[in-house]
N, C-alpha and C positions, 0 to 999 in steps of 0.2 A: 640751630638756634640755641643761644645760651639761656638757661632757665633761671639763672639768678645772676646778680652782679658779682663779678670776681672779687673775692676778698683780698684785701691788702695783706692781712696776716691771718694765720690759722688761729682759731679760738678753741681753747680747751674748756669743755663743759663738765663741771663737777664730778666728784666721786673719788674716794680714796683709792690708792693702788691696790691691786688684787694680791692675794697670797700666792706664793710660788707654786703651790700644788693645785690651784684652781684651774679647771679647764674652761676656756673661753672660746666663743666663736666670734671671729672678727669679720664683720659683714660690711661690704662696700655698698653704700647707697648712692647710686649714680646721680639721680635727679636731686637728692637732698644734699649732695656734696659732703657726706659724712662717712666715717668708719664707726660702726656700732660694735661695742664690746659686750657680748651677751654671755652671762654665766650659764653653762649647760645645766648645771644642777639647781638653778634658781638663784635668786639674789639680785642685788642692785646692778642694773645695766648702766653703762655710760657711753658717751660718744665723743668723738673728736672731729671737729670741723676741718676738713682738708681742702675746701674750695670746690668750685663747680666741677661737676661731671667726671669724677674718678671712675675708672672702668675695671682694671685688673688689680689683683693683689697676689703677692708671694710672701712666703715667710723664710727668714734666714735660717742657717744651720743652728743658731742658738735657740730656736723655738719661740722667740718673742719679738724679733725685729720684723716689722712689716714694711713692704715696699709696695706703694699704691701708685698705679699708673694713671695718668690723665692724658689721653691722646689729643684731645681738643686744645690743650694748653701747652703741650710739649714739655711735660715735667713728671717727675717722680717725687712723691712725698715719703720720707722715712719716718716711721713711727714706732716707738717702743710700746708694745701692748700692755706691758705690766705697769709701767709708770704713767702710761697714757700721755706721753709727751712726744711732740714732733721734734725730731733731733736733726733733721736736714731736709732741704728741698733742692732737688737737682734739675736744672733746665736741660732738656734733651732735644736734639734736632729731630724733626719729623713727628711721628705720631706713635709714641710708645704705648704698647698694649699688653702683651704677655710679659711675664718676668720670672726669673729664676736666679738664685743667688748662691755663691760660695762665700767663704770667709774673706776672699780677696776681691771678687768681682761680681758685678750685677749684669745679667744678660737680658736684653729687652728685644722684643720683636717690634719692628716698625711696620705697621699695617700698610701704609701708603708707599714707602720706598722699597719694600721687599727685602729688608736686611735684618740681621741680628746685630744689635749695638752692644759693645762691651764697655762697661764703665768701671772705674776704680770705685770700690764699695764705700770707701771713706771720704773721698773727695768729690765723687761724681764726675770726674774727668773722663772724657771719652778715650778709650785706649785703642779701639779699632772697630771696624764694621765688616761683616761678611754677607755677601748676597746669598739669599736662600730661596727666593721665589715669590710669587704673587700672593699678597694678603696673608702673611704669616700671622697666626693667632697664638695659640699656647706654645709654651716652651718648657721643657723639663730636662733636668740634668741626670746623668747616671750617677751611681753612688760615689765613684771616683772623682767626679767633676771634670772628667776628661772629655766627655762627649755631651752634646746637646741634641735633643730631638725636638723638632719644630713641626707643628701642623701647618702645612702650606695649603690654605683653603682653596684657592682658585686653581691649583694644579692637581687637586685630589691625590695628594702625596704627603709623606712625612719626610722632612729633610733631616739627615744625620750629619752633624758637624763634629769634626775633630777639632776641639778647642785649642789644641797645641800646635796647629798648623794653619796655613792660609789656603789650603786646597779647597776645591769645589765640594760642596756637600753631596753625599749619596742621597738618592731619592728612592723611596719605597712607595709604590702605588697602593692606595687604600680605597675606601669608599668615597662617595661624593661629598665634597665640602667638609673635610676634617676640621675640627675646631678645638676639641679638648683632649688631653692626654693624661695617662696615669701609667706608672710602672709597677710591676709586681715587686714585692719586697726583696726578692732575690735578684732582681734586675734582668731576669731572663725573658720576660714578656712585656711588650708595650701595648697598651689598650688605647684605641683611638675612637672617639665619638664622632661619627660622620653625620652632620646635620641633615643633609638633603637626601641621603639614601636610607636613613632610618635604621642604621645598623652600627655595630661595634667591630672594628677591625682588630684582630689579634696578630701581633707581629712577634716573630721569633727574633730576638735582638741579635743573638750570635750569628744566625743565618742571614740576617738582613732581609727578611721576606715576610709577607702576610701569609699566615697559615689558616686563618678562618675569618669569616664574617658572621656575626651573630645578629639576627634580627631582634630589635628591642622595642621599636615603636616610633612615633612621629617626632621629628626634630630633637634628637639627642644632643644636648648642649653641654653637659658636664659629666665627668667620670671620676670615680675614686675607687681605691682598692683597700680592703681591710688589712690590718697589719700581719695577719697570718696568710694572706694571699688567697683565701678560699672564696671570697665574695667580691663582686664588682658591682658598684652602685652607679647607675646611669640616669641622669634626669631627662625627662621627655617633655619638652617645652609645650608642644601642642596636645599632649595627652593629660597634662596636669598631673604627672605621675613620676614615680621613681621605679625603674626596673632593677631587679636584683638578678644578677647573673652568676651561675655556679662556675668558678674558674677551672674546675677539673672537667666537667661535662661540656663546658662552653655552650651553655643554654640558659635562656632567661627562665628562671624558676618561679618568679613572683613579680607582681606589680602592685605598688602601694599608691593610692590617691594622696596627693599632697595639695599645695595651694596652686594658684593660677600662674602659669608661665614659669615653672621652675628652671633655673639655670645652674648656678654653681652648687657643688656638693663637696663635703669634706667629712672625713670619718674620725671620730674621737679615739683616743688611745685605747679605750676599752675594746675596740674592734667591733662593737655591736651597734653603736649609736651613730647614724648618719645625720648630718645637718644639711638641709636643703634650702637655698635661697629662692623664695617665690616672688618674682619680680612684680607682678601685677597685684598681688595681695598685700605687699608690704609686710611679709611675715617670713619666719624661718621655721620649717617643720623639722621636728626631731623624730627620726624613724628607727625603730628597733629592727635591725636587719635579720635577726634570728626569728622573731615572731612575725615579721613582715607587716608592721602596723605603725601608725603614727602614735607616739606616746606624749607629745607635747607640741605646742605652737608658741613661738616667741615673736613679740611685735618688733618689727624692723622697718620703720617708716623711712621713706626716702628712696624707693626704687631699688631694692636689694638685687644685685646682679651676681656678685662673686663673694666667696668667703673662704676662710681657712680656719682651722682649729689651732688655737694657741695652747701649747703644753707647758710653758714655764710661767 
């Protein structure tokens, strides 16, 4: 059911552009149809109305261009997080959910058709599609942009796509109902949040195999890695908590209570602050990963589901 009438045009709601060195959290509010731009260090927040039911968000290589997916309306909204301007809106066949971008292309998972869609990042024209499996969720690219990793939820697997060929994706078995993905900074490991089995799969990327599963808690929905690769943050939807995993020991070493139904998580450039979207609380928790405690709570009305940190 649609929760609000579909807007004919997106509306920009007040506030000057941010300075280039200010760290923002861009939060997708699904029921509110907005992207909220929240300064991590405090200050004036703003929001951009993107229309009903946005779901996913990815940030481009420039650190400021946001790609906001809307599966129910088959579209992607392109937003400059610094100027707070919508720069494009692309219609997309199917139900685009997960997103990842290079300088040239935007890759989208289609939840219902089981494909990865490749778009021209400037025009939004569809360049191609690749079958990947049932209910693909998150997608992430390696550093070279030559391969994509896709959480294939209903197949309990991660699909590995060679983006330079039309071949079948490799499938790596993981836990039950994989949903979110994160790569280590060196690209050697892929971390997979498995919603229904309550664990984190650790994949050796070069070997193309799962090397460990780490028990983390109930309904892990989001995952992020610190820039130094030493810690992994995993949101636990049904525990209202953030698990902190030591990447060397591959053990959960701490659990921090956050808001209700946490989903998306992203880590600031300082490597210490994790931002967590609390869906049912309409808040974002700021968590000190070293001290394992909440240091702040930001209002984020409109059903916050996903977020990214903006660095430019």
